[in-house]
PAZAPA-4460 file (N, C-alpha, C; in steps of 0.05 Angstrom, whole numbers, plus 32768, in hexadecimal, padded with zeros to 4 digits):
% residues 337
    n_x    n_y    n_z   ca_x   ca_y   ca_z    c_x    c_y    c_z   seq   type   mol
   7447   72AA   7BA4   743B   7292   7B97   741C   7292   7B9C     1      M     A
   7414   7298   7BB5   73F8   7298   7BBB   73E9   72AF   7BAD     2      K     A
   73F7   72C6   7BAA   73EB   72DD   7B9C   73E7   72D6   7B7E     3      L     A
   73FB   72C9   7B72   73F8   72C2   7B56   73E1   72AE   7B52     4      A     A
   73DF   729B   7B64   73C9   7287   7B63   73AE   7295   7B65     5      A     A
   73AC   72A9   7B78   7393   72B7   7B7C   738C   72C7   7B63     6      A     A
   73A0   72D4   7B57   739B   72E4   7B3F   7391   72D2   7B28     7      L     A
   739D   72BA   7B26   7396   72A7   7B11   7379   729E   7B15     8      F     A
   7372   7297   7B2D   7357   728E   7B33   7343   72A5   7B2D     9      V     A
   734A   72BE   7B35   7339   72D5   7B30   7334   72D9   7B13    10      G     A
   734A   72D6   7B03   7348   72DA   7AE6   7335   72C5   7ADA    11      L     A
   7338   72AC   7AE2   7326   7296   7AD8   7309   729C   7ADF    12      L     A
   7304   72A6   7AF8   72E9   72AC   7B00   72DD   72C2   7AEF    13      L     A
   72ED   72D7   7AEA   72E3   72EE   7ADA   72DC   72E4   7ABD    14      C     A
   72ED   72D4   7AB2   72E8   72C9   7A97   72CF   72B8   7A96    15      M     A
   72CB   72A9   7AAC   72B3   7298   7AAD   729A   72A9   7AAF    16      G     A
   729B   72BF   7ABF   7284   72D1   7AC2   727E   72DF   7AA7    17      V     A
   7293   72E8   7A9A   7290   72F6   7A80   7283   72E3   7A6B    18      Y     A
   728D   72CA   7A6A   7282   72B7   7A57   7264   72B2   7A5D    19      Y     A
   725D   72AF   7A76   7242   72A9   7A7E   722F   72C0   7A76    20      F     A
   7238   72D9   7A7C   7227   72F1   7A76   7225   72F5   7A58    21      V     A
   723C   72F4   7A4B   723C   72FC   7A2E   7230   72E6   7A1C    22      D     A
   7235   72CD   7A23   722C   72B8   7A11   7212   72AB   7A1A    23      T     A
   7210   72A3   7A33   71F8   7295   7A3C   71E2   72A8   7A43    24      V     A
   71E7   72B9   7A57   71D2   72CB   7A61   71C9   72DF   7A4C    25      L     A
   71DC   72EC   7A3F   71D5   7300   7A2B   71C5   72F5   7A14    26      N     A
   71CD   72DE   7A0A   71BE   72D1   79F4   71A2   72C9   79FD    27      G     A
   71A0   72BD   7A14   7186   72B4   7A1D   7173   72CB   7A22    28      A     A
   717D   72E1   7A2F   716C   72F8   7A35   7163   7306   7A1B    29      V     A
   7176   7309   7A08   716F   7317   79EF   715B   7307   79DF    30      V     A
   715F   72EC   79DE   714C   72DB   79D0   7130   72DC   79DC    31      D     A
   712F   72DB   79F6   7115   72DC   7A04   7108   72F7   79FF    32      W     A
   7117   730D   7A02   710C   7328   79FE   7101   732B   79E1    33      F     A
   7111   7320   79CE   7109   7322   79B2   70EF   7313   79AC    34      W     A
   70EB   72FC   79BA   70D3   72EC   79B5   70BA   72F6   79C3    35      D     A
   70BE   7303   79DB   70A7   730A   79EB   70A1   7328   79ED    36      H     A
   70B4   7339   79E7   70B0   7355   79EB   70B3   7367   79D2    37      C     A
   70B5   735A   79BB   70B8   736A   79A2   709E   7366   7991    38      M     A
   7098   737B   7982   7081   7379   796F   7089   7386   7954    39      R     A
   707A   737E   7940   707E   7389   7925   7068   739D   791F    40      I     A
   706F   73B6   7919   705B   73CB   7914   705D   73D4   78F6    41      S     A
   7045   73DC   78EC   7044   73E6   78D0   7043   7404   78D0    42      Q     A
   7053   7410   78BE   7054   742D   78BA   704F   7433   789C    43      Y     A
   703A   7445   7897   7034   744C   787B   703C   7469   7876    44      H     A
   704E   746C   7863   7058   7488   785C   7044   7494   7848    45      D     A
   7036   74A9   7852   7021   74B5   7841   702D   74C3   7829    46      E     A
   7045   74CD   782B   7051   74DB   7814   705A   74C8   77FE    47      N     A
   7066   74B2   7806   7070   749F   77F2   705E   7487   77EE    48      T     A
   704C   7483   7801   703A   746C   77FF   7047   7452   7805    49      G     A
   705F   7453   7811   706E   743A   7817   7065   742F   7832    50      I     A
   7060   7415   7833   7058   7408   784D   7072   73FA   7858    51      L     A
   707A   7402   7870   7092   73F6   787C   708A   73E7   7896    52      T     A
   709A   73D3   789C   7097   73C3   78B5   70AF   73C9   78C8    53      Y     A
   70A8   73D0   78E0   70BD   73D6   78F4   70B9   73C4   790C    54      V     A
   70D0   73B7   7915   70CF   73A6   792D   70D9   73B7   7944    55      Q     A
   70C8   73BA   7958   70CF   73CB   796F   70C4   73BF   7989    56      E     A
   70CE   73C7   79A1   70C5   73BC   79BA   70A8   73C3   79BF    57      P     A
   7099   73AF   79CA   707E   73B4   79D3   7080   73BC   79F0    58      D     A
   707E   73D6   79F4   7083   73E1   7A0F   706E   73D8   7A23    59      W     A
   7057   73D1   7A1A   7043   73C7   7A2D   704C   73AB   7A38    60      Y     A
   7055   739A   7A25   705F   7380   7A2D   7078   7383   7A3F    61      L     A
   708A   7396   7A38   70A2   739A   7A47   709B   73A2   7A64    62      V     A
   7087   73B4   7A67   707E   73BC   7A82   7071   73A5   7A90    63      K     A
   7061   7395   7A81   7054   737E   7A8D   7068   736A   7A98    64      K     A
   707C   7362   7A87   7090   734E   7A90   70A2   7359   7AA6    65      W     A
   70A8   7373   7AA5   70B8   737F   7ABA   70AA   737F   7AD5    66      S     A
   708F   7385   7AD3   707F   7384   7AEC   707E   7368   7AF7    67      L     A
   707A   7354   7AE5   7079   7338   7AED   7093   7330   7AFA    68      A     A
   70AA   7339   7AEE   70C4   7332   7AFA   70C7   733E   7B15    69      A     A
   70BE   7358   7B17   70C1   7366   7B31   70B0   7357   7B47    70      L     A
   7097   7350   7B3F   7086   7342   7B52   7092   7327   7B5A    71      V     A
   709E   7319   7B46   70AB   72FF   7B4C   70C2   7303   7B5F    72      A     A
   70D3   7317   7B5A   70EA   731C   7B6B   70E1   7323   7B87    73      V     A
   70CD   7335   7B89   70C3   733C   7BA4   70B7   7325   7BB2    74      V     A
   70A7   7314   7BA3   709B   72FD   7BAF   70B0   72E9   7BBA    75      T     A
   70C4   72E4   7BA8   70D9   72D1   7BB1   70E8   72DD   7BC9    76      V     A
   70ED   72F7   7BC9   70FA   7304   7BE0   70EA   7301   7BF9    77      G     A
   70D0   7306   7BF7   70BF   7304   7C0F   70BE   72E7   7C19    78      I     A
   70BC   72D4   7C06   70BC   72B7   7C0D   70D6   72B0   7C1B    79      L     A
   70EC   72BA   7C0F   7107   72B3   7C1B   7109   72BE   7C37    80      A     A
   7100   72D7   7C3B   7101   72E3   7C55   70EF   72D4   7C69    81      I     A
   70D7   72CC   7C5F   70C5   72BD   7C70   70D0   72A2   7C78    82      A     A
   70DC   7294   7C64   70E8   727A   7C6A   70FF   727D   7C7D    83      I     A
   7110   7292   7C78   7127   7296   7C8A   711D   729C   7CA6    84      A     A
   7108   72AC   7CA8   70FD   72B3   7CC2   70F3   729A   7CD1    85      F     A
   70E3   728A   7CC3   70D8   7272   7CD0   70EE   725D   7CD6    86      F     A
   7101   725B   7CC3   7117   7248   7CC9   7127   7252   7CE1    87      V     A
   712C   726C   7CE2   713A   7278   7CF9   712C   7273   7D13    88      G     A
   7111   7277   7D12   7101   7273   7D2B   7102   7255   7D33    89      R     A
   7101   7244   7D1F   7101   7227   7D25   711C   721F   7D31    90      E     A
   7131   722B   7D25   714C   7226   7D30   714F   7230   7D4D    91      R     A
   7143   7247   7D52   7144   7252   7D6D   7134   7240   7D80    92      E     A
   711D   7236   7D76   710D   7224   7D87   711D   720A   7D8D    93      R     A
   712A   7200   7D78   713A   71E8   7D7C   7151   71ED   7D90    94      D     A
   715D   7205   7D8D   7173   720B   7D9F   7169   720D   7DBC    95      K     A
   7152   721B   7DBF   7147   721D   7DDA   713F   7201   7DE5    96      V     A
   7134   71F1   7DD3   712C   71D6   7DDB   7144   71C5   7DE3    97      R     A
   715A   71C7   7DD3   7172   71B9   7DDA   717E   71C2   7DF5    98      R     A
   717D   71DD   7DF9   7187   71E8   7E12   7176   71DE   7E2A    99      L     A
   715C   71DD   7E26   714A   71D3   7E3B   7150   71B6   7E41   100      Q     A
   7153   71A6   7E2B   7159   7189   7E2F   7174   7185   7E3D   101      E     A
   7188   7196   7E35   71A2   7195   7E42   71A1   719C   7E60   102      E     A
   7191   71B1   7E66   718E   71B9   7E81   7180   71A3   7E91   103      M     A
   716B   7198   7E85   715D   7182   7E93   716F   716A   7E98   104      E     A
   7180   7164   7E83   7192   714D   7E86   71A6   7153   7E9C   105      R     A
   71B1   716C   7E9D   71C4   7173   7EB2   71B7   7172   7ECE   106      K     A
   719E   717C   7ECF   7190   717B   7EE9   718C   715E   7EF2   107      E     A
   7185   714D   7EDF   7182   7131   7EE6   719C   7124   7EEF   108      E     A
   71B2   712B   7EE1   71CC   7121   7EE9   71D4   712B   7F05   109      L     A
   71CE   7145   7F0A   71D4   7150   7F25   71C4   7142   7F3A   110      I     A
   71AA   713B   7F34   719A   712D   7F48   71A5   7111   7F4D   111      K     A
   71AD   7103   7F37   71B8   70E8   7F3A   71D2   70EA   7F4A   112      I     A
   71E3   70FE   7F43   71FC   7100   7F50   71F8   7107   7F6E   113      E     A
   71E5   7119   7F74   71DF   711F   7F90   71D5   7107   7F9F   114      A     A
   71C4   70F7   7F91   71BA   70DE   7F9E   71D0   70CB   7FA4   115      G     A
   71E3   70C7   7F90   71F9   70B5   7F95   720B   70C0   7FAC   116      R     A
   720F   70DA   7FAC   7220   70E5   7FC1   7213   70E1   7FDC   117      K     A
   71F9   70E7   7FDE   71EC   70E3   7FF8   71EC   70C6   8001   118      N     A
   71E7   70B4   7FEE   71E8   7097   7FF5   7204   708F   7FFE   119      D     A
   7218   709A   7FF0   7234   7093   7FF6   723B   709D   8012   120      L     A
   7234   70B6   8018   7239   70C1   8032   722B   70B1   8048   121      I     A
   7212   70A9   8042   7204   7099   8056   7212   707E   805B   122      T     A
   721A   7071   8045   7229   7058   8047   7243   705C   8057   123      Y     A
   7252   7071   8050   726B   7075   805D   7267   707B   807B   124      L     A
   7253   708B   8081   724D   7092   809D   7246   7078   80AD   125      A     A
   7237   7067   80A0   7230   704D   80AC   7249   703C   80B0   126      H     A
   725B   703C   809B   7273   702C   809D   7287   7036   80B1   127      D     A
   7285   7050   80B7   7298   705B   80CB   7293   704F   80E7   128      L     A
   727B   7047   80EC   7274   703D   8107   7282   7022   810D   129      K     A
   7283   7011   80F8   728E   6FF6   80FC   72AC   6FF7   8105   130      T     A
   72BE   7003   80F5   72DA   7004   80FE   72DE   7014   8117   131      P     A
   72CE   7029   811A   72D1   703A   8133   72C9   702A   814B   132      L     A
   72B3   701B   8149   72AB   700A   8160   72C0   6FF5   8167   133      T     A
   72CC   6FE9   8151   72E1   6FD5   8156   72FA   6FE2   8163   134      S     A
   7302   6FF9   8159   7319   7007   8165   7315   700C   8183   135      V     A
   72FD   7018   8189   72F7   701E   81A5   72F6   7005   81B6   136      I     A
   72EA   6FEF   81AA   72E7   6FD7   81B9   7302   6FCA   81C0   137      G     A
   7314   6FC7   81AC   732E   6FBB   81B1   7340   6FCC   81C3   138      Y     A
   733F   6FE7   81BF   734E   6FF8   81D0   7345   6FF7   81ED   139      L     A
   732A   6FF4   81F0   731F   6FF1   820B   7329   6FD8   8219   140      S     A
   732A   6FC2   8209   7334   6FA8   8214   7351   6FAB   821C   141      L     A
   7361   6FB8   820C   737E   6FBC   8212   7381   6FCD   822B   142      L     A
   736F   6FE0   822D   7371   6FF2   8244   7368   6FE5   825E   143      D     A
   7353   6FD4   825C   7348   6FC7   8274   7358   6FAF   827D   144      E     A
   7367   6FA2   826B   7376   6F8A   8272   7394   6F8F   826D   145      I     A
   73A1   6F9E   827F   73BE   6FA4   827A   73CF   6F8B   827B   146      P     A
   73C6   6F76   8289   73D7   6F5E   828B   73D1   6F4A   8275   147      E     A
   73C4   6F53   825F   73BD   6F41   8248   73D7   6F36   823C   148      M     A
   73D7   6F1C   8235   73EF   6F10   8229   73F8   6F1F   8210   149      P     A
   7412   6F20   820B   741D   6F2F   81F5   7413   6F26   81DA   150      M     A
   740F   6F0C   81D7   7406   6F02   81BD   73EA   6F0C   81B7   151      Q     A
   73D9   6F0B   81CB   73BD   6F14   81C8   73BD   6F32   81C4   152      Q     A
   73CE   6F40   81D4   73CF   6F5D   81D2   73D8   6F65   81B5   153      R     A
   73EC   6F57   81AA   73F6   6F5E   818F   73DF   6F59   817B   154      A     A
   73D0   6F44   817F   73BA   6F3E   816D   73A5   6F54   816D   155      K     A
   739E   6F5D   8185   738A   6F73   8188   7394   6F8D   817C   156      Y     A
   73AE   6F92   8181   73BA   6FAB   8175   73BA   6FAA   8157   157      V     A
   73BF   6F92   814B   73BF   6F8F   812E   73A3   6F94   8123   158      S     A
   738E   6F88   8131   7373   6F8C   8128   736B   6FA9   812A   159      I     A
   7373   6FB6   8141   736C   6FD2   8144   7379   6FE3   812F   160      T     A
   7392   6FDD   8127   739F   6FED   8113   7391   6FEA   80F8   161      L     A
   7389   6FD1   80F1   737A   6FCD   80D8   7360   6FDD   80D7   162      D     A
   7351   6FDC   80EE   7338   6FEB   80EF   733D   700A   80EE   163      K     A
   7353   7013   80FA   735A   702F   80F9   7361   7038   80DD   164      A     A
   736F   7026   80CE   7375   702D   80B2   735C   702E   80A1   165      K     A
   734A   701C   80A6   7330   701C   8098   7321   7036   809E   166      R     A
   7322   703E   80B8   7314   7056   80C0   7321   706F   80B2   167      L     A
   733C   706F   80B0   734A   7084   80A3   7341   7086   8085   168      E     A
   733F   706F   8078   7337   706E   805C   731B   707A   8058   169      K     A
   7309   7073   806A   72EE   707D   8068   72ED   709B   806C   170      L     A
   72FD   70A5   807F   72FE   70C2   8084   7309   70D0   806C   171      I     A
   731E   70C5   8060   732A   70D1   8048   7316   70D2   8031   172      N     A
   7304   70BE   8030   72F0   70BF   801B   72DC   70D6   8020   173      E     A
   72D6   70DB   8039   72C5   70F2   8040   72D2   710C   8036   174      F     A
   72EC   710F   803C   72FA   7127   8034   72FB   7129   8016   175      F     A
   72FE   7112   8008   7300   7113   7FEB   72E6   711C   7FDF   176      E     A
   72D0   7113   7FEA   72B5   711C   7FE0   72B2   713A   7FE4   177      I     A
   72BA   7144   7FFC   72B7   7160   8001   72C9   7171   7FF0   178      T     A
   72E2   7169   7FEC   72F5   7178   7FDC   72ED   7179   7FBF   179      R     A
   72E1   7164   7FB5   72DB   7163   7F98   72C7   7179   7F90   180      Y     A
   72B4   717E   7FA2   72A0   7192   7F9B   72AB   71AF   7F9A   181      N     A
   72C1   71B4   7FA8   72CB   71CF   7FA9   72E6   71D3   7F9B   182      F     A
   72F1   71BD   7F90   730B   71C0   7F84   7309   71CC   7F68   183      Q     A
   731E   71DB   7F61   7320   71E6   7F46   733B   71DE   7F3C   184      N     A
   733B   71CA   7F2B   7355   71BE   7F21   7363   71D2   7F0F   185      I     A
   737B   71DA   7F16   738B   71EC   7F06   73A4   71DC   7EFE   186      V     A
   73AB   71DC   7EE4   73C2   71CD   7EDB   73DB   71DF   7EDC   187      L     A
   73F1   71D3   7EE5   740B   71E0   7EE4   741D   71CE   7ED3   188      E     A
   741D   71D5   7EB9   7429   71C3   7EA5   7448   71C6   7EA3   189      K     A
   7454   71B0   7E9D   7471   71AF   7E97   7475   7195   7E87   190      E     A
   748E   7191   7E7D   7494   7179   7E6F   7497   7162   7E82   191      Q     A
   7486   714D   7E7F   7485   7137   7E92   7492   711E   7E86   192      V     A
   74A5   7111   7E94   74B1   70F8   7E8C   749E   70E2   7E95   193      D     A
   748F   70D7   7E81   747B   70C2   7E88   7488   70A8   7E91   194      L     A
   749F   70A1   7E86   74AC   7088   7E8E   74B3   7089   7EAC   195      N     A
   74BE   709F   7EB5   74C5   70A2   7ED1   74AD   70A3   7EE3   196      Y     A
   7498   70B1   7EDA   747F   70B4   7EE9   7472   7098   7EED   197      L     A
   7470   7089   7ED8   7463   706E   7EDA   7474   705B   7EEB   198      L     A
   748E   705D   7EE8   74A0   704C   7EF8   749D   7052   7F16   199      L     A
   749A   706C   7F1C   7497   7075   7F37   747D   706B   7F43   200      Q     A
   7467   706D   7F34   744D   7063   7F3D   744E   7045   7F41   201      L     A
   745B   7037   7F2F   745D   7019   7F32   746A   7012   7F4C   202      T     A
   747F   7020   7F54   748D   701A   7F6D   747C   7021   7F85   203      E     A
   746C   7037   7F83   745B   703F   7F99   7445   702A   7F9E   204      E     A
   743C   701C   7F8A   7426   7009   7F8D   7430   6FED   7F95   205      F     A
   744A   6FEA   7F98   7455   6FCF   7F9F   7449   6FC4   7FB8   206      Y     A
   7447   6FD3   7FCF   743C   6FC7   7FE7   741F   6FBE   7FE4   207      P     A
   740F   6FCE   7FD5   73F3   6FC7   7FD1   73F0   6FAE   7FC0   208      I     A
   7401   6FAD   7FAC   7400   6F96   7F99   7407   6F7C   7FA6   209      L     A
   741C   6F7C   7FB6   7426   6F63   7FC2   7412   6F56   7FD5   210      T     A
   73FF   6F67   7FE0   73EB   6F5C   7FF2   73DA   6F47   7FE5   211      A     A
   73D4   6F4A   7FCB   73C3   6F37   7FBC   73D2   6F28   7FA7   212      N     A
   73ED   6F2A   7FA7   73FD   6F1B   7F94   73FC   6F27   7F78   213      G     A
   73F5   6F40   7F75   73F4   6F4D   7F5B   740F   6F5A   7F55   214      N     A
   7414   6F61   7F3D   742C   6F70   7F35   7426   6F80   7F1C   215      E     A
   7435   6F96   7F18   7432   6FA7   7F01   7448   6FA1   7EED   216      I     A
   743F   6F9D   7ED4   7452   6F9A   7EBD   7452   6FB4   7EAD   217      H     A
   7468   6FC1   7EAC   746A   6FDB   7E9F   7477   6FD8   7E84   218      L     A
   7469   6FE0   7E6E   7474   6FDF   7E53   7470   6FFA   7E46   219      E     A
   7484   700B   7E47   7482   7026   7E3D   7499   702B   7E2A   220      A     A
   7493   703A   7E14   74A8   7042   7E01   74BC   7055   7E0F   221      E     A
   74D4   7056   7E05   74E8   7066   7E11   74E3   7084   7E0A   222      E     A
   74ED   7095   7E1C   74EC   70B2   7E18   74D0   70BC   7E13   223      D     A
   74BD   70B2   7E22   74A1   70BC   7E20   749E   70D4   7E32   224      L     A
   7495   70EA   7E27   748F   7102   7E37   7476   7110   7E2C   225      S     A
   746A   711F   7E3E   7452   712E   7E37   7451   7148   7E45   226      V     A
   7445   715C   7E39   7444   7177   7E46   742A   7177   7E57   227      Y     A
   742E   7177   7E71   7416   7176   7E83   741E   717C   7EA0   228      G     A
   740B   7178   7EB1   740F   717D   7ECE   7417   7162   7EDA   229      D     A
   7430   715F   7EE3   7439   7145   7EED   7429   713B   7F05   230      P     A
   7423   714D   7F17   7414   7145   7F2F   73F8   713B   7F28   231      E     A
   73EA   7149   7F16   73CF   7142   7F0F   73CF   7128   7EFE   232      K     A
   73E2   7125   7EEC   73E4   710C   7EDC   73EA   70F4   7EEE   233      L     A
   73FB   70F9   7F02   7401   70E3   7F15   73E8   70DB   7F24   234      A     A
   73D7   70EE   7F2A   73BD   70E8   7F37   73AB   70D8   7F25   235      R     A
   73AB   70DE   7F0B   739B   70CF   7EF7   73A4   70B2   7EF7   236      V     A
   73BE   70AD   7EF3   73C8   7092   7EF1   73C5   7083   7F0C   237      F     A
   73C8   7092   7F22   73C5   7086   7F3D   73A8   707C   7F40   238      N     A
   7394   708D   7F38   7378   7086   7F3B   7371   706D   7F2A   239      N     A
   737C   706D   7F12   7376   7056   7F00   7383   703C   7F0B   240      I     A
   739C   703E   7F15   73A9   7027   7F20   739B   701D   7F3A   241      L     A
   7391   7030   7F4A   7382   7028   7F62   736A   7017   7F5A   242      K     A
   735C   7020   7F45   7345   7012   7F3B   734C   6FF6   7F31   243      N     A
   7363   6FF5   7F22   736C   6FDC   7F17   7374   6FC8   7F2D   244      A     A
   7381   6FD2   7F42   7389   6FC1   7F58   7371   6FB7   7F67   245      V     A
   735E   6FC9   7F6C   7346   6FC2   7F7C   7336   6FAC   7F6E   246      A     A
   7335   6FAB   7F54   7324   6F98   7F45   7333   6F83   7F36   247      Y     A
   734D   6F7E   7F3D   735D   6F69   7F30   735A   6F4F   7F40   248      S     A
   735A   6F39   7F31   735B   6F1F   7F3E   7376   6F1C   7F4C   249      Y     A
   7377   6F0F   7F63   7390   6F0A   7F71   73A4   6EFB   7F60   250      P     A
   73BD   6F03   7F61   73D2   6EF5   7F53   73D3   6EFB   7F35   251      G     A
   73C4   6F0F   7F2C   73C5   6F16   7F0F   73D5   6F30   7F0B   252      T     A
   73E2   6F32   7EF3   73F2   6F4B   7EEE   73E0   6F62   7EE4   253      P     A
   73EA   6F7A   7EE8   73DD   6F92   7EDD   73F0   6F9D   7EC9   254      I     A
   73E8   6F9F   7EB0   73F9   6FA9   7E9B   73F6   6FC7   7E96   255      L     A
   740B   6FD5   7E99   740C   6FF2   7E93   741D   6FF6   7E7A   256      V     A
   7411   7001   7E65   7420   7005   7E4C   741D   7022   7E43   257      A     A
   7432   702C   7E35   7431   7048   7E2B   7441   7049   7E11   258      A     A
   7438   705B   7DFF   7445   705E   7DE6   743C   7077   7DD7   259      G     A
   7446   707A   7DBF   743F   7091   7DAE   742B   7088   7D99   260      R     A
   7418   709A   7D93   7405   7096   7D7D   7406   70AE   7D6A   261      G     A
   73F3   70B0   7D59   73F1   70C7   7D47   73E8   70E0   7D56   262      T     A
   73FB   70F0   7D5E   73F5   7109   7D6C   73EE   7105   7D89   263      G     A
   73F1   70ED   7D94   73EA   70E8   7DB0   73FF   70D7   7DBE   264      V     A
   73FF   70D9   7DD8   740D   70C6   7DE9   73F7   70B5   7DF7   265      I     A
   73F8   709B   7DF4   73E3   708A   7E00   73EE   7079   7E16   266      W     A
   73DC   7074   7E2A   73E3   7062   7E40   73CC   7050   7E45   267      L     A
   73D1   7036   7E4A   73BC   7023   7E50   73C2   7015   7E6B   268      T     A
   73AD   7010   7E7A   73AF   7002   7E94   739C   6FEA   7E92   269      F     A
   73A6   6FD2   7E91   7396   6FBA   7E8D   7398   6FA7   7EA5   270      T     A
   7381   6F9F   7EB0   7382   6F8C   7EC6   736E   6F75   7EC0   271      N     A
   7373   6F5F   7ECE   7362   6F47   7ECB   734F   6F46   7EE4   272      Q     A
   7335   6F48   7EDE   7322   6F48   7EF4   7306   6F45   7EE8   273      G     A
   72F1   6F48   7EF9   72D6   6F45   7EEF   72D0   6F58   7ED8   274      P     A
   72C3   6F4E   7EC3   72BC   6F5F   7EAC   72A7   6F75   7EB5   275      T     A
   72AD   6F8D   7EAD   729A   6FA3   7EB4   7284   6FA4   7EA0   276      I     A
   726A   6FA2   7EA8   7254   6FA2   7E95   7254   6FBC   7E85   277      P     A
   724A   6FBB   7E6B   724A   6FD3   7E5A   723B   6FEA   7E67   278      P     A
   7225   6FE5   7E75   7215   6FFB   7E80   7225   7009   7E96   279      Q     A
   7237   6FFB   7EA3   7247   7008   7EB8   725F   7017   7EAB   280      K     A
   7269   700C   7E95   727F   701A   7E87   7277   7036   7E7E   281      L     A
   725D   7039   7E77   7253   7053   7E6D   7254   7069   7E83   282      D     A
   7253   7060   7E9D   7251   7074   7EB3   7269   7071   7EC6   283      V     A
   727D   7062   7EBE   7293   705C   7ED1   72A3   7075   7ED8   284      I     A
   72A2   708A   7EC7   72B0   70A3   7ECC   729F   70B8   7ED9   285      F     A
   7286   70B1   7EE0   7274   70C4   7EED   727C   70C7   7F0B   286      E     A
   7277   70DF   7F16   727D   70E3   7F32   726B   70D2   7F44   287      K     A
   7278   70C7   7F5A   726B   70B7   7F6E   7261   709D   7F64   288      F     A
   726A   7094   7F4D   7262   7079   7F43   7277   7065   7F4D   289      F     A
   726D   704F   7F58   727F   703A   7F61   7277   7020   7F54   290      R     A
   728A   7011   7F4B   7284   6FF7   7F3F   7278   6FE4   7F54   291      L     A
   7284   6FE5   7F6C   727A   6FD4   7F81   7268   6FE5   7F93   292      D     A
   724E   6FE0   7F92   723B   6FF0   7FA1   7238   6FE7   7FBE   293      E     A
   7247   6FD2   7FC5   7244   6FC8   7FE1   724E   6FDD   7FF4   294      A     A
   7241   6FDF   800B   7247   6FF4   801E   7262   6FEF   802C   295      R     A
   7266   6FD7   8035   727E   6FD2   8045   7293   6FC3   8034   296      A     A
   729C   6FD0   801F   72B0   6FC4   800E   72CA   6FD2   8011   297      T     A
   72E0   6FC3   800F   72FB   6FD0   8010   7304   6FD9   7FF5   298      N     A
   72F6   6FD0   7FE0   72FF   6FD7   7FC5   72F3   6FF0   7FBB   299      S     A
   72DA   6FF6   7FC3   72CC   700D   7FB8   72D4   7027   7FC7   300      G     A
   72DC   703B   7FB8   72E3   7054   7FC4   72CB   7067   7FC3   301      G     A
   72D0   7081   7FC3   72BA   7094   7FC3   72AE   7097   7FA7   302      A     A
   72BA   708B   7F93   72AF   708D   7F78   72B7   70A7   7F6A   303      G     A
   72CE   70B2   7F72   72D7   70CB   7F66   72F1   70C8   7F57   304      L     A
   72FF   70B2   7F5B   731A   70AF   7F4F   7319   70B1   7F31   305      G     A
   7308   70A2   7F24   7307   70A2   7F06   72FB   70BC   7EFC   306      L     A
   72E8   70C8   7F0B   72DC   70E1   7F02   72F1   70F7   7F03   307      A     A
   7302   70F8   7F17   7318   710B   7F19   732C   7106   7F03   308      I     A
   7332   70EC   7EFE   7345   70E6   7EE8   733B   70F0   7ECD   309      A     A
   7321   70EC   7EC8   7317   70F6   7EAE   7318   7115   7EAC   310      R     A
   7312   7122   7EC3   7313   7140   7EC2   732F   7149   7EBD   311      E     A
   7343   713D   7EC9   735F   7146   7EC5   7368   7140   7EA9   312      I     A
   7362   7128   7E9E   7369   7121   7E83   735C   7134   7E6F   313      V     A
   7343   713B   7E73   7335   714D   7E62   7342   7169   7E62   314      T     A
   734A   7172   7E7A   7357   718C   7E7C   7372   718C   7E6C   315      L     A
   737E   7175   7E69   7397   7172   7E5A   7391   7170   7E3C   316      H     A
   7378   7170   7E34   7371   716D   7E18   7371   7150   7E0E   317      G     A
   7370   713D   7E21   7371   7121   7E1A   7357   7113   7E1F   318      G     A
   7357   70F8   7E1C   733F   70E8   7E20   7346   70D0   7E32   319      T     A
   7332   70C6   7E40   7335   70AD   7E50   731D   709C   7E4B   320      I     A
   7322   7082   7E44   730C   7070   7E3E   7312   7055   7E4C   321      T     A
   72FD   7044   7E4D   7300   702A   7E5A   72F1   7015   7E49   322      A     A
   72FD   6FFE   7E47   72F0   6FE7   7E3A   72F4   6FCF   7E4C   323      V     A
   72E0   6FBC   7E4B   72E2   6FA5   7E5C   72D4   6F8D   7E4F   324      S     A
   72E3   6F77   7E4C   72D8   6F5F   7E41   72EA   6F47   7E48   325      H     A
   72DE   6F30   7E4A   72EC   6F17   7E50   72FE   6F1A   7E69   326      K     A
   72F3   6F26   7E7E   7300   6F29   7E97   731A   6F39   7E95   327      E     A
   731B   6F4C   7E83   7331   6F5E   7E80   7326   6F7B   7E7D   328      K     A
   7331   6F8D   7E8C   7328   6FA9   7E8B   7340   6FBB   7E84   329      T     A
   733C   6FCC   7E70   7351   6FDE   7E67   7348   6FFB   7E68   330      E     A
   7358   700B   7E76   7354   7028   7E76   7369   7034   7E63   331      F     A
   7360   7045   7E51   7373   7052   7E3E   7372   7070   7E40   332      R     A
   7389   707C   7E43   738C   7099   7E45   739C   70A2   7E2D   333      V     A
   7391   70B6   7E1F   73A0   70C3   7E09   73A4   70E0   7E0E   334      E     A
   73BD   70E9   7E0C   73C4   7105   7E11   73D1   7111   7DF8   335      L     A
   73CD   712B   7DF3   73DA   7137   7DDC   73F8   7134   7DDD   336      P     A
   7404   712C   7DC7   7422   7128   7DC7   742F   7143   7DC7   337      A     A
***
């Protein structure tokens, strides 16, 4: 079928070329040649005395017009080559200029990222002193006063445990910063049951949610699956949920929804909390960026969770975006179906 169509198109093209040459071009060229390159000459026959007129090519004019055509073709060719040369050089300059601008932009981003990282490490190092001092102080009291009443001892042990957990969290953030610079994310893909994965994550977050009276509402279509790395995708959803929990108003629900779109599987994570300004939404997925810049905050992590999430989603061929308005923030992940 395709061969027959190709032959038919080729036949139409040949007929079109023949018509153009035979009717349009041939007629125009002949008419022009007849008007500009022909002359009428007189010939006198001495024997018969008959005067005859003969129309024949004026070879001088033929050579003149041929030379003019040759000069025109050569001139146009030289101009075309010159234009192509200059256009090519300009394109090369634009390419070099774009590469330089891209390199400068990357260098600037690296400087900003390094500055954020150094500031973050400085803040974390400073924050380590506070819980560590408290842990040492309360343990010293427990050690120095063995006859301390049980109620007071239990109170000091509880405070010490809280400070130790805070210390552990800060140390983990240090490790996370170090690991991120050297990690090479490799995907080990398989068919992932998203319904089960999301349900599992919801159950894991239960202890954290109950502390502030939050809860997760899961609304997912049945039999949702995607071809990807289950461990890495779990990390993506875990990082997004951590962010949602950290910035949700107490007693408000977090809605997790999932479904099918045109060629994609989509997931949304919506929480009620402070509206994120547009200028921060533009950089929320950058490394070492934290919404809460306060040094001693329990909500702000190392600023790597969302950056890692974006990298993993991108490796899966998907996208991750965020919108925030009217005290609602939604993260949307789209993965190839």
